[in-house]
Backbone as CSV, one residue per row, in Angstrom:
resi,resn,N_x,N_y,N_z,CA_x,CA_y,CA_z,C_x,C_y,C_z
1,MET,16.528,-26.603,-13.952,15.840,-27.378,-12.930,16.814,-28.118,-12.034
2,ILE,17.995,-28.440,-12.579,19.029,-29.086,-11.790,19.870,-28.021,-11.096
3,ASP,19.981,-28.120,-9.800,20.776,-27.173,-9.017,22.044,-27.876,-8.551
4,ARG,23.162,-27.568,-9.190,24.416,-28.245,-8.870,24.968,-27.817,-7.509
5,ALA,24.487,-26.695,-6.990,24.964,-26.231,-5.682,24.099,-26.737,-4.532
6,HIS,23.016,-27.440,-4.839,22.101,-27.922,-3.808,22.713,-29.088,-3.043
7,ALA,22.300,-29.225,-1.776,22.823,-30.315,-0.948,22.358,-31.678,-1.440
8,LEU,21.221,-31.732,-2.109,20.710,-33.003,-2.619,21.602,-33.484,-3.753
9,PRO,22.105,-34.733,-3.691,22.992,-35.245,-4.738,22.338,-35.154,-6.123
10,LEU,23.182,-34.993,-7.134,22.675,-34.892,-8.505,21.892,-36.130,-8.910
11,SER,22.329,-37.310,-8.426,21.625,-38.543,-8.778,20.197,-38.535,-8.252
12,ARG,20.000,-37.962,-7.046,18.662,-37.873,-6.456,17.814,-36.840,-7.203
13,GLN,18.442,-35.731,-7.600,17.717,-34.716,-8.361,17.258,-35.284,-9.711
14,ALA,18.155,-36.040,-10.354,17.807,-36.635,-11.647,16.671,-37.630,-11.485
15,ALA,16.724,-38.442,-10.429,15.668,-39.426,-10.185,14.328,-38.741,-9.922
16,ALA,14.365,-37.630,-9.195,13.126,-36.900,-8.893,12.504,-36.313,-10.149
17,LEU,13.352,-35.918,-11.101,12.853,-35.331,-12.348,12.568,-36.382,-13.411
18,GLY,12.948,-37.643,-13.136,12.702,-38.707,-14.096,13.590,-38.652,-15.317
19,ILE,14.819,-38.160,-15.161,15.752,-38.086,-16.281,16.988,-38.919,-15.970
20,SER,17.733,-39.246,-17.017,18.936,-40.047,-16.848,20.033,-39.229,-16.180
21,ARG,20.736,-39.857,-15.240,21.836,-39.160,-14.571,22.948,-38.840,-15.553
22,GLY,23.118,-39.682,-16.547,24.187,-39.461,-17.518,24.047,-38.152,-18.276
23,CYS,22.799,-37.705,-18.523,22.615,-36.470,-19.287,23.074,-35.241,-18.516
24,LEU,23.258,-35.362,-17.209,23.720,-34.224,-16.418,25.172,-33.894,-16.705
25,TYR,25.913,-34.860,-17.192,27.339,-34.667,-17.417,27.678,-34.506,-18.896
26,TYR,26.625,-34.584,-19.751,26.867,-34.463,-21.190,27.026,-33.005,-21.579
27,ARG,28.023,-32.704,-22.371,28.215,-31.370,-22.911,28.162,-31.466,-24.436
28,PRO,27.216,-30.760,-25.085,27.098,-30.840,-26.549,28.409,-30.480,-27.232
29,GLN,28.759,-31.242,-28.248,29.980,-30.992,-28.994,29.629,-30.449,-30.376
30,PRO,30.357,-29.441,-30.856,30.089,-28.931,-32.206,30.422,-29.985,-33.252
31,ALA,29.789,-29.892,-34.399,30.062,-30.840,-35.486,31.510,-30.680,-35.939
32,SER,32.130,-31.779,-36.264,33.514,-31.751,-36.730,33.585,-31.148,-38.124
33,ALA,34.793,-30.733,-38.511,34.985,-30.170,-39.849,34.622,-31.191,-40.924
34,ALA,34.940,-32.467,-40.674,34.609,-33.514,-41.640,33.101,-33.664,-41.794
35,ASP,32.390,-33.625,-40.669,30.931,-33.737,-40.732,30.311,-32.523,-41.408
36,LEU,30.855,-31.335,-41.159,30.323,-30.137,-41.799,30.484,-30.200,-43.315
37,ALA,31.648,-30.677,-43.768,31.864,-30.828,-45.211,30.914,-31.878,-45.783
38,LEU,30.734,-32.951,-45.038,29.830,-34.018,-45.468,28.391,-33.513,-45.536
39,MET,27.975,-32.759,-44.529,26.608,-32.244,-44.500,26.359,-31.247,-45.628
40,ARG,27.345,-30.434,-45.921,27.187,-29.495,-47.033,26.977,-30.237,-48.340
41,ARG,27.785,-31.274,-48.564,27.635,-32.034,-49.814,26.322,-32.801,-49.837
42,MET,25.905,-33.317,-48.695,24.611,-33.999,-48.625,23.474,-33.046,-48.968
43,GLY,23.579,-31.792,-48.509,22.560,-30.804,-48.836,22.485,-30.540,-50.325
44,GLU,23.646,-30.478,-50.974,23.672,-30.269,-52.425,23.085,-31.464,-53.155
45,LEU,23.442,-32.661,-52.728,22.909,-33.871,-53.361,21.408,-34.005,-53.142
46,HIS,20.944,-33.577,-51.959,19.511,-33.662,-51.685,18.720,-32.761,-52.624
47,LEU,19.245,-31.575,-52.922,18.561,-30.698,-53.866,18.562,-31.277,-55.280
48,GLU,19.669,-31.941,-55.639,19.780,-32.512,-56.986,18.990,-33.806,-57.122
49,TYR,19.000,-34.614,-56.060,18.288,-35.904,-56.080,17.414,-36.002,-54.827
50,PRO,16.301,-35.277,-54.773,15.477,-35.249,-53.553,14.857,-36.584,-53.183
51,PHE,14.882,-37.536,-54.117,14.331,-38.870,-53.874,15.337,-39.808,-53.228
52,ALA,16.604,-39.366,-53.066,17.671,-40.239,-52.577,17.507,-40.503,-51.085
53,VAL,17.381,-41.779,-50.717,17.323,-42.172,-49.308,18.746,-42.311,-48.786
54,SER,18.899,-42.675,-47.523,20.232,-42.703,-46.908,21.179,-43.652,-47.627
55,ARG,20.674,-44.788,-48.077,21.550,-45.741,-48.778,22.063,-45.155,-50.084
56,MET,21.167,-44.502,-50.836,21.589,-43.914,-52.102,22.556,-42.762,-51.873
57,LEU,22.267,-41.935,-50.860,23.189,-40.845,-50.550,24.554,-41.385,-50.160
58,ARG,24.564,-42.467,-49.361,25.838,-43.072,-48.982,26.613,-43.501,-50.223
59,ASP,25.951,-44.152,-51.157,26.622,-44.641,-52.361,27.129,-43.487,-53.219
60,LEU,26.348,-42.407,-53.314,26.788,-41.239,-54.068,28.014,-40.606,-53.418
61,LEU,28.006,-40.551,-52.097,29.141,-39.971,-51.377,30.388,-40.846,-51.494
62,LEU,30.204,-42.165,-51.403,31.343,-43.076,-51.556,31.974,-42.931,-52.940
63,ALA,31.120,-42.739,-53.953,31.633,-42.585,-55.319,32.444,-41.305,-55.477
64,GLU,32.210,-40.326,-54.595,32.952,-39.067,-54.648,34.163,-39.062,-53.727
65,GLY,34.411,-40.178,-53.057,35.603,-40.277,-52.224,35.390,-40.081,-50.740
66,PHE,34.144,-39.845,-50.309,33.864,-39.737,-48.876,33.855,-41.125,-48.251
67,THR,34.325,-41.224,-47.027,34.271,-42.477,-46.273,33.183,-42.340,-45.224
68,VAL,32.056,-42.996,-45.472,30.905,-42.828,-44.588,29.983,-44.032,-44.710
69,GLY,29.313,-44.384,-43.609,28.365,-45.487,-43.607,26.933,-44.987,-43.667
70,ARG,26.012,-45.885,-43.950,24.608,-45.499,-44.092,24.045,-44.941,-42.796
71,LEU,24.391,-45.535,-41.650,23.837,-45.070,-40.383,24.281,-43.648,-40.066
72,HIS,25.540,-43.336,-40.403,26.019,-41.968,-40.158,25.319,-40.992,-41.089
73,VAL,25.100,-41.402,-42.334,24.356,-40.558,-43.271,22.945,-40.314,-42.742
74,SER,22.318,-41.374,-42.235,20.969,-41.253,-41.688,20.936,-40.304,-40.493
75,THR,21.949,-40.404,-39.618,22.038,-39.516,-38.451,22.183,-38.063,-38.880
76,LEU,23.029,-37.815,-39.872,23.237,-36.446,-40.327,21.998,-35.904,-41.044
77,MET,21.276,-36.763,-41.743,20.032,-36.328,-42.385,19.033,-35.844,-41.344
78,LYS,18.938,-36.568,-40.234,18.030,-36.145,-39.153,18.493,-34.832,-38.548
79,ARG,19.803,-34.691,-38.373,20.343,-33.454,-37.805,20.093,-32.267,-38.725
80,MET,20.130,-32.514,-40.031,19.909,-31.455,-41.009,18.428,-31.184,-41.237
81,GLY,17.578,-32.118,-40.825,16.146,-31.943,-41.033,15.716,-32.227,-42.451
82,ILE,16.430,-33.122,-43.153,16.043,-33.467,-44.520,15.644,-34.932,-44.582
83,GLU,14.803,-35.252,-45.556,14.430,-36.637,-45.807,14.088,-36.791,-47.277
84,ALA,14.176,-38.013,-47.771,13.883,-38.277,-49.175,12.413,-38.022,-49.462
85,LEU,12.139,-37.501,-50.656,10.768,-37.248,-51.079,10.279,-38.434,-51.899
86,TYR,9.354,-39.175,-51.356,8.725,-40.280,-52.075,7.418,-40.596,-51.379
87,ARG,6.559,-41.312,-52.079,5.244,-41.586,-51.528,5.353,-42.546,-50.347
88,LYS,4.769,-42.142,-49.227,4.800,-42.941,-48.016,3.657,-42.494,-47.113
89,PRO,3.311,-43.268,-46.082,2.147,-42.923,-45.266,2.225,-41.550,-44.614
90,ASN,3.414,-41.124,-44.141,3.557,-39.832,-43.485,4.831,-39.163,-43.970
91,THR,4.719,-37.905,-44.395,5.906,-37.205,-44.873,6.812,-36.779,-43.732
92,SER,6.276,-36.630,-42.564,7.064,-36.252,-41.393,6.292,-36.652,-40.150
93,LYS,6.997,-37.131,-39.151,6.313,-37.636,-37.965,6.156,-36.548,-36.909
94,PRO,4.947,-36.324,-36.428,4.745,-35.343,-35.369,5.212,-35.900,-34.040
95,ALA,5.355,-35.028,-33.056,5.706,-35.480,-31.719,4.497,-36.173,-31.101
96,PRO,4.723,-37.128,-30.200,3.605,-37.818,-29.542,2.671,-36.813,-28.862
97,GLY,1.377,-36.985,-29.071,0.394,-36.114,-28.459,0.045,-34.885,-29.268
98,HIS,0.808,-34.585,-30.318,0.506,-33.435,-31.152,-0.615,-33.776,-32.126
99,THR,-1.491,-32.816,-32.390,-2.603,-33.012,-33.304,-2.135,-32.885,-34.748
100,VAL,-2.545,-33.816,-35.601,-2.266,-33.752,-37.025,-3.551,-33.345,-37.742
101,TYR,-3.490,-32.295,-38.536,-4.663,-31.780,-39.225,-4.754,-32.358,-40.631
102,PRO,-5.947,-32.428,-41.210,-6.128,-33.022,-42.542,-5.524,-32.148,-43.637
103,TYR,-5.253,-32.763,-44.758,-4.722,-32.076,-45.922,-5.871,-31.447,-46.699
104,LEU,-5.804,-30.142,-46.954,-6.930,-29.406,-47.530,-6.707,-28.956,-48.973
105,LEU,-5.544,-29.255,-49.541,-5.217,-28.671,-50.837,-5.453,-29.594,-52.023
106,ARG,-5.893,-30.809,-51.764,-6.097,-31.742,-52.869,-7.158,-31.203,-53.829
107,LYS,-6.778,-31.057,-55.096,-7.662,-30.572,-56.172,-8.132,-29.134,-55.948
108,LEU,-7.481,-28.404,-55.045,-7.853,-27.016,-54.807,-7.209,-26.123,-55.855
109,SER,-7.974,-25.239,-56.444,-7.459,-24.276,-57.409,-7.050,-23.007,-56.670
110,VAL,-5.759,-22.697,-56.698,-5.250,-21.505,-56.024,-5.261,-20.365,-57.033
111,THR,-6.113,-19.384,-56.816,-6.362,-18.346,-57.819,-5.960,-16.950,-57.380
112,GLY,-5.498,-16.779,-56.146,-5.147,-15.436,-55.716,-4.226,-15.419,-54.520
113,ALA,-3.659,-14.249,-54.269,-2.765,-14.066,-53.124,-3.545,-14.217,-51.823
114,ASN,-2.846,-14.679,-50.799,-3.403,-14.866,-49.451,-4.498,-15.929,-49.395
115,GLN,-4.569,-16.768,-50.417,-5.488,-17.902,-50.340,-4.826,-19.051,-49.594
116,VAL,-3.570,-19.328,-49.938,-2.811,-20.397,-49.279,-1.399,-19.903,-48.983
117,TRP,-0.991,-20.043,-47.733,0.405,-19.849,-47.358,1.001,-21.199,-47.000
118,ALA,2.285,-21.361,-47.267,2.986,-22.602,-46.911,4.271,-22.255,-46.184
119,MET,4.697,-23.160,-45.297,5.916,-22.920,-44.523,6.740,-24.190,-44.441
120,ASP,8.056,-24.028,-44.463,8.952,-25.173,-44.343,10.269,-24.701,-43.743
121,ILE,11.125,-25.661,-43.409,12.427,-25.398,-42.783,13.497,-26.107,-43.591
122,THR,14.648,-25.474,-43.758,15.764,-26.111,-44.443,17.067,-25.841,-43.702
123,TYR,18.071,-26.625,-44.029,19.403,-26.559,-43.420,20.284,-25.601,-44.221
124,ILE,21.004,-24.716,-43.515,21.886,-23.743,-44.164,23.308,-23.923,-43.629
125,PRO,24.257,-24.365,-44.473,25.643,-24.516,-44.011,26.352,-23.168,-43.913
126,MET,27.301,-23.069,-42.971,28.150,-21.888,-42.831,29.607,-22.345,-42.891
127,ALA,30.521,-21.403,-42.800,31.938,-21.762,-42.815,32.270,-22.679,-41.649
128,ARG,31.696,-22.382,-40.477,31.854,-23.223,-39.311,30.479,-23.363,-38.655
129,GLY,29.903,-24.528,-38.770,28.591,-24.759,-38.194,27.471,-24.631,-39.211
130,PHE,26.263,-24.513,-38.718,25.103,-24.429,-39.592,23.947,-23.823,-38.822
131,VAL,22.942,-23.386,-39.570,21.714,-22.848,-38.985,20.536,-23.415,-39.773
132,TYR,19.320,-23.115,-39.292,18.109,-23.538,-39.984,17.350,-22.303,-40.450
133,LEU,16.822,-22.387,-41.667,16.035,-21.307,-42.243,14.582,-21.748,-42.364
134,ALA,13.678,-20.974,-41.764,12.238,-21.191,-41.918,11.698,-20.061,-42.783
135,ALA,10.895,-20.404,-43.788,10.343,-19.383,-44.674,8.873,-19.680,-44.946
136,MET,8.111,-18.607,-45.071,6.685,-18.697,-45.364,6.444,-18.119,-46.753
137,VAL,5.738,-18.882,-47.604,5.556,-18.516,-49.003,4.072,-18.432,-49.329
138,ASP,3.718,-17.396,-50.087,2.372,-17.323,-50.649,2.349,-18.179,-51.906
139,TRP,1.473,-19.188,-51.944,1.488,-20.150,-53.041,1.213,-19.508,-54.393
140,PHE,0.291,-18.576,-54.440,-0.102,-18.000,-55.720,1.032,-17.201,-56.347
141,SER,1.697,-16.379,-55.555,2.697,-15.451,-56.082,4.131,-15.921,-55.910
142,ARG,4.358,-16.951,-55.107,5.703,-17.448,-54.762,6.457,-16.462,-53.867
143,ARG,5.781,-15.460,-53.354,6.452,-14.434,-52.565,6.791,-14.948,-51.170
144,VAL,8.022,-14.689,-50.709,8.420,-15.018,-49.349,7.893,-13.910,-48.440
145,LEU,6.952,-14.263,-47.573,6.274,-13.278,-46.738,7.032,-12.980,-45.451
146,ALA,7.696,-13.985,-44.913,8.477,-13.810,-43.684,9.438,-14.979,-43.568
147,TRP,10.515,-14.771,-42.827,11.512,-15.828,-42.656,12.287,-15.572,-41.370
148,ARG,12.908,-16.620,-40.872,13.735,-16.541,-39.666,14.858,-17.560,-39.745
149,LEU,15.998,-17.230,-39.105,17.103,-18.171,-38.923,17.137,-18.603,-37.464
150,SER,17.564,-19.848,-37.227,17.683,-20.351,-35.864,18.801,-21.380,-35.803
151,ILE,19.417,-21.496,-34.622,20.453,-22.515,-34.434,19.848,-23.830,-33.948
152,THR,18.553,-23.848,-33.651,17.875,-25.070,-33.215,16.596,-25.249,-34.023
153,LEU,15.984,-26.417,-33.869,14.747,-26.729,-34.575,13.526,-26.586,-33.672
154,GLU,13.591,-25.689,-32.716,12.433,-25.426,-31.876,11.385,-24.640,-32.659
155,ALA,10.161,-24.602,-32.135,9.050,-23.969,-32.857,9.068,-22.445,-32.768
156,ALA,9.810,-21.876,-31.821,9.712,-20.442,-31.544,10.012,-19.582,-32.762
157,PHE,11.061,-19.923,-33.539,11.409,-19.060,-34.671,10.382,-19.159,-35.787
158,CYS,9.677,-20.292,-35.889,8.592,-20.419,-36.861,7.405,-19.545,-36.451
159,ILE,7.108,-19.538,-35.159,5.998,-18.732,-34.651,6.275,-17.246,-34.881
160,GLU,7.516,-16.809,-34.658,7.870,-15.411,-34.886,7.616,-15.016,-36.332
161,ALA,7.971,-15.888,-37.281,7.761,-15.586,-38.698,6.277,-15.489,-39.023
162,VAL,5.484,-16.406,-38.472,4.036,-16.376,-38.705,3.433,-15.079,-38.174
163,GLU,3.807,-14.709,-36.970,3.247,-13.491,-36.363,3.633,-12.245,-37.153
164,GLU,4.852,-12.219,-37.685,5.259,-11.083,-38.515,4.416,-10.997,-39.780
165,ALA,4.229,-12.144,-40.459,3.462,-12.142,-41.704,2.007,-11.741,-41.470
166,LEU,1.421,-12.230,-40.383,0.034,-11.879,-40.076,-0.097,-10.379,-39.807
167,ALA,0.873,-9.816,-39.114,0.827,-8.384,-38.800,0.997,-7.529,-40.043
168,ARG,1.770,-8.004,-41.020,2.073,-7.192,-42.188,1.103,-7.402,-43.344
169,TYR,0.569,-8.618,-43.490,-0.195,-8.940,-44.700,-1.604,-9.454,-44.431
170,GLY,-2.053,-9.453,-43.205,-3.367,-10.023,-42.928,-3.259,-11.521,-42.752
171,ARG,-4.335,-12.231,-43.019,-4.313,-13.677,-42.813,-4.735,-14.419,-44.069
172,PRO,-4.183,-15.629,-44.282,-4.597,-16.445,-45.426,-5.843,-17.252,-45.079
173,GLU,-6.434,-17.868,-46.081,-7.553,-18.774,-45.836,-7.040,-20.108,-45.292
174,ILE,-5.922,-20.597,-45.864,-5.363,-21.904,-45.505,-3.867,-21.754,-45.262
175,PHE,-3.367,-22.455,-44.252,-1.931,-22.475,-43.948,-1.473,-23.920,-44.026
176,ASN,-0.526,-24.212,-44.932,-0.091,-25.594,-45.167,1.348,-25.819,-44.706
177,THR,1.579,-26.922,-43.992,2.917,-27.334,-43.562,3.028,-28.845,-43.691
178,ASP,4.191,-29.384,-43.326,4.290,-30.828,-43.162,3.893,-31.180,-41.726
179,GLN,4.122,-32.418,-41.331,3.711,-32.859,-40.003,4.859,-32.841,-38.994
180,GLY,5.849,-31.991,-39.219,6.965,-31.878,-38.285,6.522,-31.373,-36.927
181,ARG,7.313,-31.699,-35.911,6.916,-31.366,-34.537,6.832,-29.862,-34.308
182,GLN,7.574,-29.069,-35.093,7.460,-27.617,-34.926,6.057,-27.149,-35.320
183,PHE,5.508,-27.729,-36.388,4.246,-27.263,-36.934,3.025,-27.921,-36.287
184,THR,3.217,-29.056,-35.632,2.088,-29.692,-34.941,2.020,-29.294,-33.468
185,SER,3.013,-28.533,-32.996,3.006,-28.123,-31.591,1.812,-27.205,-31.326
186,MET,1.301,-27.254,-30.108,0.149,-26.421,-29.744,0.492,-24.941,-29.834
187,ALA,1.713,-24.581,-29.472,2.112,-23.173,-29.523,1.999,-22.626,-30.939
188,PHE,2.343,-23.458,-31.932,2.290,-23.021,-33.329,0.852,-23.010,-33.847
189,THR,0.133,-24.124,-33.656,-1.223,-24.210,-34.211,-2.178,-23.238,-33.518
190,ASP,-1.928,-22.911,-32.253,-2.799,-21.967,-31.559,-2.788,-20.590,-32.220
191,VAL,-1.619,-20.183,-32.748,-1.534,-18.894,-33.434,-2.465,-18.883,-34.650
192,LEU,-2.483,-19.992,-35.382,-3.330,-20.072,-36.569,-4.807,-20.152,-36.201
193,LEU,-5.121,-20.961,-35.208,-6.519,-21.125,-34.807,-7.100,-19.825,-34.260
194,LYS,-6.310,-19.085,-33.492,-6.794,-17.818,-32.943,-7.098,-16.808,-34.039
195,ASN,-6.436,-16.945,-35.173,-6.675,-16.056,-36.309,-7.659,-16.654,-37.316
196,GLU,-8.307,-17.757,-36.917,-9.339,-18.410,-37.734,-8.821,-18.799,-39.111
197,ILE,-7.628,-19.390,-39.117,-7.000,-19.873,-40.349,-7.141,-21.388,-40.400
198,ALA,-7.589,-21.919,-41.526,-7.708,-23.366,-41.698,-6.314,-23.973,-41.812
199,ILE,-6.049,-25.016,-41.034,-4.728,-25.651,-41.002,-4.734,-26.880,-41.899
200,SER,-3.753,-26.944,-42.789,-3.596,-28.085,-43.694,-2.210,-28.671,-43.491
201,MET,-2.117,-30.000,-43.454,-0.824,-30.658,-43.284,-0.656,-31.755,-44.315
202,ASP,0.520,-31.742,-44.967,0.823,-32.772,-45.950,0.726,-34.144,-45.303
203,GLY,0.163,-35.075,-46.015,0.052,-36.433,-45.499,0.056,-37.423,-46.633
204,LYS,-0.630,-38.516,-46.451,-0.674,-39.578,-47.449,-1.225,-39.048,-48.767
205,GLY,-0.476,-39.296,-49.843,-0.911,-38.877,-51.157,-0.600,-37.429,-51.483
206,ALA,0.037,-36.710,-50.571,0.300,-35.288,-50.790,1.785,-34.968,-50.832
207,TRP,2.605,-35.963,-51.047,4.046,-35.767,-50.963,4.581,-34.809,-52.022
208,ARG,3.910,-34.699,-53.161,4.411,-33.849,-54.232,4.446,-32.370,-53.841
209,ASP,3.623,-31.979,-52.902,3.588,-30.573,-52.516,4.897,-30.128,-51.884
210,ASN,5.687,-31.047,-51.352,6.998,-30.673,-50.839,7.899,-30.165,-51.956
211,VAL,7.681,-30.649,-53.184,8.505,-30.237,-54.308,8.350,-28.745,-54.562
212,PHE,7.157,-28.231,-54.309,6.900,-26.808,-54.523,7.820,-25.957,-53.657
213,VAL,7.939,-26.295,-52.382,8.809,-25.524,-51.494,10.274,-25.787,-51.827
214,GLU,10.589,-26.985,-52.324,11.966,-27.288,-52.688,12.469,-26.339,-53.769
215,ARG,11.590,-25.811,-54.604,12.017,-24.858,-55.633,12.592,-23.607,-55.004
216,LEU,11.964,-23.147,-53.936,12.510,-21.982,-53.225,13.861,-22.324,-52.624
217,TRP,13.964,-23.488,-51.952,15.243,-23.865,-51.339,16.334,-23.988,-52.397
218,ARG,15.995,-24.533,-53.560,17.001,-24.663,-54.623,17.522,-23.286,-55.034
219,SER,16.602,-22.337,-55.209,17.016,-20.982,-55.599,17.878,-20.342,-54.520
220,VAL,17.433,-20.423,-53.264,18.172,-19.813,-52.157,19.572,-20.402,-52.048
221,LYS,19.676,-21.705,-52.166,20.974,-22.348,-51.925,21.927,-22.185,-53.102
222,TYR,21.461,-22.394,-54.331,22.368,-22.308,-55.468,22.674,-20.870,-55.864
223,GLU,21.768,-19.938,-55.593,21.985,-18.555,-55.994,22.541,-17.693,-54.863
224,GLU,22.562,-18.230,-53.640,23.041,-17.449,-52.499,23.947,-18.257,-51.581
225,VAL,23.404,-19.282,-50.930,24.115,-19.945,-49.825,25.398,-20.618,-50.290
226,TYR,25.347,-21.362,-51.403,26.527,-22.108,-51.840,27.589,-21.207,-52.477
227,LEU,27.261,-19.941,-52.661,28.250,-18.990,-53.165,28.972,-18.270,-52.036
228,ARG,28.519,-18.536,-50.807,29.076,-17.846,-49.639,29.709,-18.845,-48.671
229,ALA,30.371,-18.275,-47.679,30.861,-19.061,-46.549,30.668,-18.177,-45.317
230,TYR,29.451,-18.154,-44.803,29.119,-17.252,-43.706,29.980,-17.545,-42.484
231,ASP,30.559,-16.491,-41.917,31.391,-16.656,-40.727,30.586,-16.610,-39.440
232,SER,29.366,-16.088,-39.501,28.556,-15.959,-38.296,27.083,-15.999,-38.669
233,VAL,26.251,-16.187,-37.643,24.804,-16.199,-37.872,24.340,-14.826,-38.340
234,SER,24.904,-13.763,-37.773,24.503,-12.408,-38.171,24.846,-12.140,-39.631
235,GLU,25.992,-12.637,-40.093,26.365,-12.472,-41.495,25.419,-13.266,-42.397
236,ALA,25.090,-14.488,-41.976,24.146,-15.304,-42.750,22.797,-14.612,-42.844
237,ARG,22.333,-14.062,-41.720,21.029,-13.399,-41.702,21.010,-12.198,-42.654
238,ALA,22.059,-11.381,-42.621,22.108,-10.195,-43.469,22.175,-10.568,-44.944
239,SER,23.001,-11.544,-45.280,23.188,-11.917,-46.682,21.952,-12.605,-47.249
240,ILE,21.350,-13.511,-46.485,20.126,-14.171,-46.942,18.992,-13.151,-47.056
241,GLY,18.955,-12.187,-46.140,17.954,-11.138,-46.219,18.061,-10.340,-47.508
242,ARG,19.294,-10.011,-47.902,19.483,-9.281,-49.165,19.021,-10.119,-50.345
243,TYR,19.352,-11.414,-50.306,18.933,-12.270,-51.425,17.414,-12.380,-51.511
244,LEU,16.740,-12.559,-50.387,15.280,-12.724,-50.419,14.591,-11.428,-50.854
245,THR,15.190,-10.280,-50.553,14.658,-9.021,-51.088,14.770,-9.012,-52.607
246,PHE,15.923,-9.449,-53.127,16.101,-9.584,-54.573,15.121,-10.602,-55.154
247,TYR,14.959,-11.730,-54.474,14.062,-12.789,-54.941,12.633,-12.267,-55.084
248,ASN,12.184,-11.510,-54.113,10.814,-10.994,-54.140,10.615,-9.862,-55.140
249,SER,11.581,-8.949,-55.218,11.347,-7.702,-55.930,11.954,-7.611,-57.320
250,ARG,12.969,-8.446,-57.615,13.672,-8.273,-58.895,13.802,-9.555,-59.710
251,ARG,13.691,-10.705,-59.086,13.924,-11.960,-59.805,12.643,-12.417,-60.511
252,PRO,12.590,-12.399,-61.856,11.378,-12.836,-62.553,11.246,-14.357,-62.522
253,HIS,10.005,-14.829,-62.559,9.717,-16.264,-62.542,8.983,-16.654,-63.818
254,SER,9.460,-17.704,-64.480,8.790,-18.158,-65.701,7.370,-18.615,-65.406
255,SER,7.141,-19.218,-64.237,5.801,-19.697,-63.883,4.836,-18.544,-63.592
256,LEU,5.368,-17.331,-63.425,4.539,-16.148,-63.177,4.486,-15.247,-64.407
257,ASP,4.759,-15.815,-65.582,4.778,-15.047,-66.829,5.805,-13.929,-66.752
258,ARG,6.966,-14.255,-66.203,8.119,-13.374,-66.061,7.906,-12.229,-65.080
259,LYS,6.855,-12.287,-64.282,6.663,-11.310,-63.233,7.537,-11.665,-62.032
260,THR,7.781,-10.701,-61.177,8.422,-10.978,-59.903,7.353,-11.397,-58.899
261,PRO,7.729,-12.064,-57.817,6.743,-12.391,-56.780,6.024,-11.159,-56.230
262,ASP,6.749,-10.055,-56.066,6.101,-8.839,-55.586,4.990,-8.395,-56.531
263,GLN,5.270,-8.415,-57.833,4.265,-8.006,-58.804,3.058,-8.931,-58.772
264,ALA,3.306,-10.237,-58.694,2.204,-11.193,-58.679,1.385,-11.089,-57.396
265,TYR,2.054,-10.773,-56.290,1.357,-10.700,-55.009,0.533,-9.423,-54.879
266,PHE,1.125,-8.293,-55.277,0.474,-7.008,-55.040,-0.452,-6.573,-56.171
267,ASP,-0.304,-7.153,-57.379,-1.228,-6.812,-58.454,-2.625,-7.271,-58.072
268,PRO,-3.659,-6.459,-58.344,-5.021,-6.879,-57.994,-5.469,-8.061,-58.837
269,LEU,-6.391,-8.833,-58.320,-6.962,-9.933,-59.078,-7.683,-9.385,-60.298
270,PRO,-7.796,-10.170,-61.397,-8.433,-9.680,-62.619,-9.850,-9.147,-62.367
271,GLN,-10.649,-9.833,-61.537,-11.999,-9.373,-61.319,-12.041,-8.037,-60.568
272,LEU,-11.038,-7.800,-59.679,-10.981,-6.522,-58.981,-10.538,-5.409,-59.928
273,ALA,-9.588,-5.731,-60.810,-9.144,-4.741,-61.767,-10.270,-4.339,-62.714
274,ALA,-11.086,-5.329,-63.122,-12.210,-5.042,-64.012,-13.231,-4.163,-63.311
275,ALA,-13.431,-4.402,-62.019,-14.380,-3.589,-61.262,-13.899,-2.157,-61.132
């Protein structure tokens, strides 16, 4: 929208658009090596102690020899898209003007595949830099139905994953997310509404449901991500893709009576098998 070659001064263009003139001269800087190392360790600590707020994370990091203040830890937590899991009025704040939908899973018995899908985003460290991983999980089978990597936290990569899953597996009865701005955006919720899917969002009293998705992140990170040092986004995408194929098709789950997610998802329901 800003035309640097236009005769109108940049200050006038900024004023016309209602933006700060200073942002015209800002150039994003990549995270420093020190911050990348700090963020990687914060990600590991978050998986181990998901209840740790910025002050606790700061103290844990100081005990390990890192020199960091609480405000910097808080800033990096926001950049990574992580927050402590504990009971509070809102698990994640939507953008102003975005619609927040009610939580539909309280006391709901999930008895079959495609009854409830859930989606979340996590931070993935690389050798230099980082990316975000969005994954959609079938609650009953734990199967990862679709996933995407992105260098930003925009909603587009989440929408792509949803559209892929709908095209391949049909539609669920309920789709559950947190109240993050990616999931409350009209572009995202419109995809669900057009497919007549009930939208559920974690809110007051529903914080424990985040723990369910954290199990997937723990497996992905400790069994794949922390064993690697991806040199590029394409390498990260290929390697994580191989792991998620293994996760779905070969990795047994104790909560599924040692079945794989693929087996639990594709096996017919008991009443259908009896019929």
